[in-house]
N, C-alpha and C positions, 0 to 999 in steps of 0.2 A: 479625409484626419479620424480616426480611434478616438473617442475622445474614458481613459485611465484612467476618469471615479465615472463610467459605467461602464464595469469590469466583472462579474461575475467570476467565482466560483466554482464548480465545484468536487467534492472529494468523499473519499470512499472513508466514514468514522471510526477507520482505523487509521487516519491521517487524515483525523482530525486541530491533536491535540501540536500536529511536527509543522500542521502546512499552519493555524496562528501564527507558532515558532517565527517563522519565512516570513511569514506578511507582517509583521510587526518590525522586525530587525528593518527587515528591507526600505521599511520605511514604503506597507505595502496596503497603509490600513483603509487604501479606500476601497477598497476592490471589498469585496465581499463574498463571501464564504459559508457555502450550505454543505450540507452529505448527507448521503442516503447509509441507511446505518449497517455498523461496521457487520455488524453478526447475517447478511450478505457475501462474508468469506465464505460459506458453508451452505447457499445456494448460487452459486452464480449465474445459471443461471436465466435467476429473476430477472440483474441490475440489467441486462440492454434494455427492456421495457421504463421500470424506473425513473432509473438515466433520461430516458424520451421523454415519459412524464416530467421531471424538477427542469428538464430543460424549459418545451412549454409555458408550464407553470412559471416562469421570470423572463422569460421573451422579447412581454415587450417593455420590460423596466429595463435592460445591462443590450448593452450596444458588443461590448464581447462575450461572448462566451468562452471560458476555461476548464479542464475537467482532470479531476487527480486521478486515477486510473489505470492499471496496465489494462495488457489485453484481459489479466487477469481467471483466465478459464472459461475466458466465451466464446474460445475457437471466433473471434472477430467480429461478433454481434457487438462489440461495445460501437468498433471502426463503423461499422456499417451505416449506426444510429450519426455520430457522432459525421458523416458526409453524410448522416439526411437532412442531418439537421442543422449545420449551418457551423460547430464546436468542434476545439483543440480537446486535444488528451499533451501527455506527459510520456515518449518518448520510454517503450517498456512491454516484455511481458507483463511485471507484475514490480511489485512492491518493488522486491530483494532486486529487481536489476535496477532500478533506476534507482535506491537507497546505496549497492555499491558499485555502478555505472557496470554502462556489460564488457570491459571490456574486461573487467577487475569479473563480475559475478560469471565468465565463460571460464576466467579462468579456474573459479575455483570449484566451477560445474567438473572443467577437466581433472583437474585431481585430484577429486574424491565425487564419483554419480549421484553416491547416496546420501546424498545429505539435507539434510529437511531442517530449515529457516527457520530461524521466530531475529522478530522487531522488537525492539522496546514496549513496542504498543502488544504482541504475542503474548512477551514477558509477561509484562501483566494482570492479562485478561486469560492467560497459561487455559490453567484449570479449564473455564466458563467455558471454552471457544475450540479446548483440540480435547482435555481430559475427556469433561464434560459433552460436550458437541458429536465428536467420535464414540461416544460408551462407553471410554475403558474403563471409567469408574462402578457399570456397573456389570458391565460383562472384561474382566482386567484379564480374558483368553485371549481376546481379543486382538492384543497387540504384536502377538507376530505375525497375526494377520496385515497388521497397516507398519507394520515398519520392520518389519523382515528382512525387504532391502537395502534402508537404511543403514550406513554403519558412523554416520557422525551428527551429533545438534552444528549450526552454525548458525554465533548472537549476531548477528550483520547491526549492531548499536548507534542509536546512530545519537543520546546522551549518558552517556551510561552514567551510573548509579555504585559504588556498593551493593545496595538491595536491588541491585537487576540481576549488577553478574549475577551476584549469590541463587537468586532464581532460572535464570537463564543456566547456571549449572547439576540447579536442582533437579531442573528438565529434563534436562540433558543423561539425568542417573535416572529417571523412575522410567524413560521411555528406553532407556537401552542401549545408549549410544553414544561415542566420543565427542568432545567438547571443546567447538571452536569457538575465540572472535576476533574479528572485524569491524575498525570503528569506522564507520560511515559518517556520520555526521548526515550534513544534509543538504550536501551540495548541490547536490540530485534535484531538488524543488526550487531550492536559493534559483538556479541558471534558468529552467525555463519559469518559477513566474517570470522575476527581475525581465529575461528576451520577450515573452508573448507580449505582457504587459510592455514597455515597451515599443513590439512591435507593431500593436491592437494588429496584434490576431487573432483572427473571428473564425 
């Protein structure tokens, strides 16, 4: 039987706030949370080996290691590492899918394939990770190259505030996209952690 007090959760830094909320609200304070840098969002090819190093760094101290990453553009690289290292992750290709839910995300994608998604984290850090991260602050002429095939921006909101809604709407305007908001809450992460810790998944 797994000892739930020896559970480690490795998350993307972009999910740190939400993961911490779920752990505290779910009475899972005994689960230790550690994160990889959120900036890896722009260099996903680096994630698998950095994740492997993080797992090996902590393996001796934890019986169960859970991972809060989707595939995140690694073409199966994260799953290969987790299989080799004996860890488990939340289901889904990316955080948009496990926030919205697989079925709802499929519906969103089908109704408008040209959708660009933002989460609470990405709204808060839109300038740094998207605008500046893609070089649009220096080369605004690249905007049609990056976003010419998109039609709308969908704000997948975990804990929306008036300020976040405003920022998300402004981001859509800057990108020249229609704006929609879908409130997701934190159900996907909550269900994953509750089930995994209860079952002692490793």
